[in-house]
C-alpha positions as CSV (number, residue, x, y, z in Angstrom):
1,X,130.2,104.0,68.3
2,X,126.8,102.6,69.5
3,X,126.8,101.5,73.1
4,X,123.8,98.7,73.3
5,X,121.2,98.8,75.7
6,X,122.3,95.7,77.5
7,X,126.0,97.3,78.0
8,X,124.7,100.6,79.3
9,X,122.5,98.7,81.8
10,X,125.7,96.8,82.8
11,X,127.8,99.9,82.9
12,X,125.1,101.8,85.0
13,X,124.9,98.8,87.4
14,X,128.5,98.7,87.6
15,X,128.7,102.5,88.8
16,X,125.9,102.1,91.4
17,X,127.7,99.4,92.9
18,X,130.9,101.2,92.7
19,X,129.1,103.8,94.7
20,X,127.7,101.7,97.5
21,X,130.9,99.7,97.5
22,X,133.1,103.0,97.9
23,X,130.9,104.1,100.6
24,X,131.0,100.9,102.6
25,X,135.0,100.8,102.3
26,X,134.9,104.5,103.5
27,X,132.9,103.2,106.9
28,X,135.3,100.3,107.1
29,X,138.4,101.7,106.4
30,X,138.3,105.4,108.1
31,X,139.2,103.8,111.2
32,X,140.2,100.2,110.8
33,X,141.9,99.8,114.3
34,X,139.0,100.5,116.2
35,X,136.7,98.9,113.8
36,X,138.6,95.7,114.5
37,X,138.0,96.0,118.2
38,X,134.5,96.8,118.1
39,X,133.7,93.5,116.0
40,X,136.1,91.4,118.5
41,X,134.1,92.9,121.4
42,X,130.7,92.5,119.8
43,X,128.5,90.4,121.8
44,X,126.9,87.6,119.4
45,X,124.0,86.8,121.4
46,X,122.4,90.0,119.9
47,X,122.8,88.9,116.3
48,X,120.2,86.3,116.1
49,X,117.4,88.2,117.5
50,X,118.6,91.2,115.2
51,X,118.2,88.9,112.4
52,X,115.0,87.7,113.3
53,X,113.5,91.0,113.7
54,X,115.0,91.9,110.1
55,X,113.6,88.7,108.5
56,X,110.1,89.5,110.6
57,X,109.5,92.8,108.7
58,X,110.1,90.9,105.2
59,X,107.6,88.4,106.2
60,X,105.2,91.2,106.9
61,X,105.9,92.8,103.5
62,X,104.6,89.8,102.1
63,X,101.4,89.3,104.0
64,X,101.0,93.0,103.2
65,X,101.1,92.3,99.3
66,X,99.0,88.9,99.8
67,X,96.1,91.2,101.3
68,X,96.5,93.9,98.7
69,X,96.1,91.1,95.7
70,X,93.0,89.5,97.7
71,X,91.1,92.9,97.6
72,X,91.8,93.3,94.0
73,X,90.6,89.6,93.5
74,X,94.0,88.3,92.6
75,X,94.5,84.7,94.0
76,X,97.7,84.6,95.5
77,X,98.8,81.9,98.0
78,X,100.6,83.1,100.9
79,X,103.6,80.7,100.2
80,X,103.7,82.3,96.7
81,X,103.6,85.7,98.0
82,X,106.7,84.8,100.4
83,X,108.6,83.4,97.5
84,X,107.7,86.3,95.1
85,X,108.7,88.9,97.7
86,X,112.1,87.6,98.6
87,X,112.6,87.0,94.7
88,X,111.8,91.0,94.3
89,X,114.3,91.6,97.5
90,X,117.1,89.8,95.7
91,X,116.8,91.5,92.1
92,X,116.6,94.8,93.7
93,X,120.0,94.3,95.0
94,X,121.5,92.6,91.7
95,X,119.8,94.6,88.9
96,X,119.6,98.4,88.3
97,X,116.8,100.3,89.6
98,X,117.4,99.7,93.1
99,X,114.0,98.7,95.1
100,X,112.2,99.9,92.1
101,X,113.8,97.4,90.0
102,X,112.8,94.3,92.5
103,X,109.1,95.7,92.0
104,X,109.6,95.3,88.2
105,X,110.6,91.8,88.6
106,X,107.6,91.0,90.9
107,X,105.3,92.4,88.2
108,X,107.0,90.4,85.6
109,X,106.4,87.1,87.6
110,X,103.0,87.9,88.6
111,X,102.0,88.7,85.0
112,X,103.4,85.5,83.7
113,X,101.4,83.4,86.4
114,X,97.9,85.5,85.9
115,X,95.2,84.5,83.9
116,X,94.7,86.1,80.6
117,X,92.7,89.3,81.3
118,X,93.6,89.8,84.9
119,X,97.6,90.4,84.0
120,X,97.1,94.3,84.7
121,X,95.5,93.7,87.7
122,X,98.2,91.4,89.1
123,X,101.0,94.1,88.4
124,X,99.0,96.9,89.8
125,X,98.8,95.2,93.2
126,X,102.7,95.4,93.4
127,X,102.3,99.0,92.5
128,X,99.7,99.5,95.4
129,X,102.2,97.4,97.6
130,X,104.7,100.0,97.0
131,X,102.4,103.2,97.5
132,X,101.2,101.7,101.2
133,X,104.7,101.0,102.2
134,X,106.0,104.8,101.0
135,X,102.8,106.5,102.6
136,X,103.7,104.7,106.0
137,X,107.2,105.6,105.8
138,X,106.8,109.4,104.8
139,X,104.2,109.7,107.1
140,X,106.1,108.2,109.9
141,X,109.2,110.5,108.9
142,X,106.9,113.7,109.3
143,X,105.9,112.9,112.8
144,X,109.3,112.1,114.0
145,X,111.0,115.2,112.3
146,X,109.2,117.5,115.0
147,X,110.7,116.3,117.9
148,X,114.2,115.3,116.2
149,X,114.8,118.9,114.9
150,X,117.2,119.6,118.0
151,X,119.7,117.1,116.8
152,X,119.0,116.7,113.2
153,X,119.7,120.6,112.7
154,X,123.2,119.8,114.0
155,X,123.7,117.3,111.2
156,X,126.7,118.0,109.1
157,X,126.9,116.0,105.5
158,X,130.2,115.3,104.5
159,X,131.4,117.1,101.5
160,X,128.2,119.0,101.3
161,X,127.7,122.8,102.4
162,X,124.2,122.8,104.0
163,X,122.5,124.0,107.1
164,X,121.3,121.6,109.5
165,X,117.8,123.3,109.5
166,X,117.9,123.6,105.7
167,X,118.1,120.0,105.7
168,X,115.3,119.3,108.2
169,X,113.2,121.5,106.3
170,X,114.4,119.7,102.7
171,X,113.7,116.3,104.5
172,X,110.2,117.4,105.6
173,X,109.3,118.6,101.9
174,X,110.6,115.7,100.2
175,X,108.2,113.5,102.8
176,X,105.4,115.7,102.2
177,X,105.9,115.5,98.4
178,X,106.3,111.9,98.4
179,X,103.2,111.6,100.5
180,X,101.3,113.7,98.2
181,X,102.6,111.7,95.4
182,X,101.5,108.6,96.7
183,X,97.9,109.4,97.7
184,X,97.3,111.3,94.6
185,X,96.4,108.1,92.8
186,X,93.2,107.7,94.9
187,X,91.8,111.3,93.5
188,X,91.9,110.1,90.0
189,X,88.4,111.1,89.6
190,X,88.9,114.7,90.6
191,X,92.0,114.6,88.2
192,X,90.2,113.5,85.4
193,X,87.6,116.4,85.7
194,X,90.3,118.7,84.8
195,X,90.1,119.4,81.1
196,X,93.6,118.9,80.0
197,X,93.9,115.6,82.2
198,X,90.7,114.4,81.4
199,X,91.4,114.5,77.5
200,X,94.9,112.7,78.4
201,X,93.3,109.7,80.1
202,X,90.6,109.3,77.6
203,X,93.4,109.5,74.7
204,X,95.8,106.9,76.8
205,X,92.9,104.8,77.4
206,X,91.9,104.6,73.8
207,X,95.7,103.9,72.6
208,X,96.4,101.5,75.4
209,X,93.1,99.3,74.5
210,X,91.3,100.2,77.7
211,X,94.4,99.9,80.1
212,X,94.0,103.3,81.8
213,X,90.3,102.5,82.4
214,X,91.3,99.1,84.0
215,X,93.8,100.9,86.0
216,X,91.2,103.4,87.3
217,X,88.7,100.8,88.1
218,X,91.3,99.1,90.2
219,X,92.1,102.2,91.9
220,X,88.4,102.4,92.7
221,X,88.2,98.9,94.2
222,X,91.3,99.7,96.7
223,X,89.5,103.2,97.6
224,X,86.2,101.5,98.7
225,X,88.6,99.4,100.8
226,X,89.9,102.2,102.4
227,X,89.7,100.9,106.0
228,X,91.7,97.9,105.5
229,X,94.1,100.1,103.4
230,X,94.5,102.4,106.5
231,X,95.1,99.1,108.7
232,X,97.9,98.3,106.4
233,X,99.6,101.5,106.6
234,X,99.4,101.2,110.3
235,X,100.8,97.8,110.3
236,X,103.6,98.9,107.8
237,X,104.9,101.7,110.2
238,X,105.0,99.2,113.1
239,X,106.0,96.1,111.8
240,X,107.9,97.2,108.9
241,X,109.3,100.5,109.2
242,X,109.9,100.6,113.0
243,X,110.8,96.8,112.8
244,X,114.0,97.6,110.7
245,X,115.1,99.7,114.0
246,X,115.1,96.9,116.3
247,X,117.9,95.1,114.4
248,X,119.9,98.2,114.4
249,X,119.2,98.8,118.0
250,X,120.3,95.3,119.0
251,X,123.6,95.6,117.2
252,X,124.3,98.8,119.1
253,X,123.4,96.9,122.4
254,X,125.9,94.1,121.3
255,X,128.8,96.7,120.7
256,X,128.3,97.7,124.1
257,X,126.8,101.1,123.3
258,X,123.7,102.7,125.4
259,X,121.0,102.9,122.7
260,X,119.4,106.3,122.3
261,X,116.1,104.9,121.2
262,X,114.2,107.7,119.7
263,X,117.7,109.0,118.0
264,X,118.2,105.5,116.3
265,X,114.6,105.5,115.4
266,X,115.0,108.8,113.6
267,X,118.3,107.8,112.1
268,X,117.0,104.5,110.5
269,X,113.8,106.1,109.1
270,X,115.7,108.6,107.2
271,X,118.2,105.9,106.1
272,X,115.4,104.0,104.8
273,X,114.1,107.1,103.0
274,X,117.4,107.8,101.4
275,X,117.7,104.1,100.6
276,X,114.7,104.6,98.2
277,X,116.8,106.6,95.8
278,X,117.7,104.3,92.9
279,X,121.0,105.2,92.8
280,X,121.7,102.6,95.5
281,X,121.2,99.0,95.3
282,X,118.7,97.9,97.9
283,X,119.5,101.3,99.6
284,X,123.0,100.2,100.4
285,X,125.6,102.9,100.7
286,X,123.1,105.8,101.0
287,X,121.3,104.5,103.8
288,X,124.7,103.8,105.7
289,X,126.1,107.1,105.2
290,X,122.8,108.9,106.4
291,X,122.6,106.9,109.3
292,X,126.0,107.0,110.9
293,X,126.2,110.8,110.0
294,X,122.8,111.3,112.0
295,X,124.1,109.1,114.9
296,X,127.6,111.3,115.1
297,X,125.1,114.1,116.3
298,X,124.0,112.0,119.0
299,X,127.6,111.3,120.3
300,X,127.7,107.8,119.1
301,X,131.5,107.5,118.1
302,X,132.0,106.8,114.6
303,X,133.6,103.3,115.3
304,X,130.7,102.0,117.1
305,X,128.2,103.6,114.5
306,X,130.2,102.4,111.7
307,X,130.5,98.7,112.9
308,X,126.6,98.3,113.8
309,X,125.8,99.8,110.4
310,X,128.0,97.5,108.5
311,X,126.4,94.4,110.3
312,X,123.4,95.8,109.6
313,X,123.9,96.2,106.0
314,X,125.3,92.5,105.9
315,X,122.2,91.3,107.5
316,X,120.2,92.9,104.9
317,X,122.4,91.8,102.2
318,X,122.1,88.2,103.4
319,X,118.4,88.1,103.4
320,X,118.2,89.6,99.8
321,X,120.6,87.0,98.6
322,X,118.3,84.5,100.2
323,X,115.7,85.5,97.6
324,X,117.9,83.9,95.2
325,X,117.0,80.6,96.8
326,X,113.5,81.4,95.9
327,X,114.2,82.3,92.4
328,X,116.0,79.0,92.1
329,X,113.5,77.1,93.9
330,X,110.3,78.8,93.4
331,X,107.3,76.6,95.0
332,X,104.7,78.5,93.2
333,X,105.1,78.0,89.3
334,X,101.5,77.9,88.8
335,X,98.7,79.8,86.8
336,X,96.5,82.2,89.0
337,X,93.0,82.8,88.6
338,X,90.6,85.4,89.8
339,X,89.5,85.0,93.3
340,X,85.9,85.9,94.5
341,X,86.0,89.2,96.2
342,X,86.3,88.5,99.9
343,X,85.5,91.9,101.2
């Protein structure tokens, strides 16, 4: 019997939610008595600043996308960028594809609002926003891996037989590969000089009615604005990726744990990388398991680490669900028009 594409997507989403839910249930139930005690003793004075810090990194992401759109000449109001960014977070939670699924929705929204002839550029800004974010994340992880090799080499992944040092090498290789894949787009002029690649790009441009040429032209615009892109990468390191560490540290402090700052930075950063895997909706499940596994090597009890991570995930889900409000009450339902170059 043939299974429709719609049913396949629903079944795949159910599998993903089952995996994420199973991991959350495992963390919640592996020591329920101590978990309850941890929640009862939590100092809720730390909850509000943790939520503010988490929400702030999402606002910075919206600002980053707004700046990237302006560079390419796509006029996007700050409130509109904020709304569409939150909608992307919402759909990354509820549809297949994880964070990538949210980006696809953002591309669809910006395409519908863009003026005819400018839609490809609008969608490309979403891809560039993802690229800048990943460059910042992988670069941060590579900087951290060296000093962290001491405790990361002791990590034991549940159910997986792998040496800790080999795990560090694997993470480093993945970061280098991700960094190379993210940066290669800026060197397309060199790539297209290769005989096979150049012919393939020419063919693709012909069958896509000039789409490849428009994408390479858009990339050239970004390449000329490399100084601002560099600023956005640095901003992303400190105000996006490191900002997600602050809520977790505050939650640990609220549980009465002495926070090992560097260890928490490493754990959350690697957890964020694991969260990029499309298998996990908004990274839920994979991120949780990665963070608590790394924290175990730092001597943080499983009950404390689990409680902090579950509260962190609850904050994440809360803000992602807030994106549903922006989907319903979107303030930016208007056509976009090309903006004058402001660089």
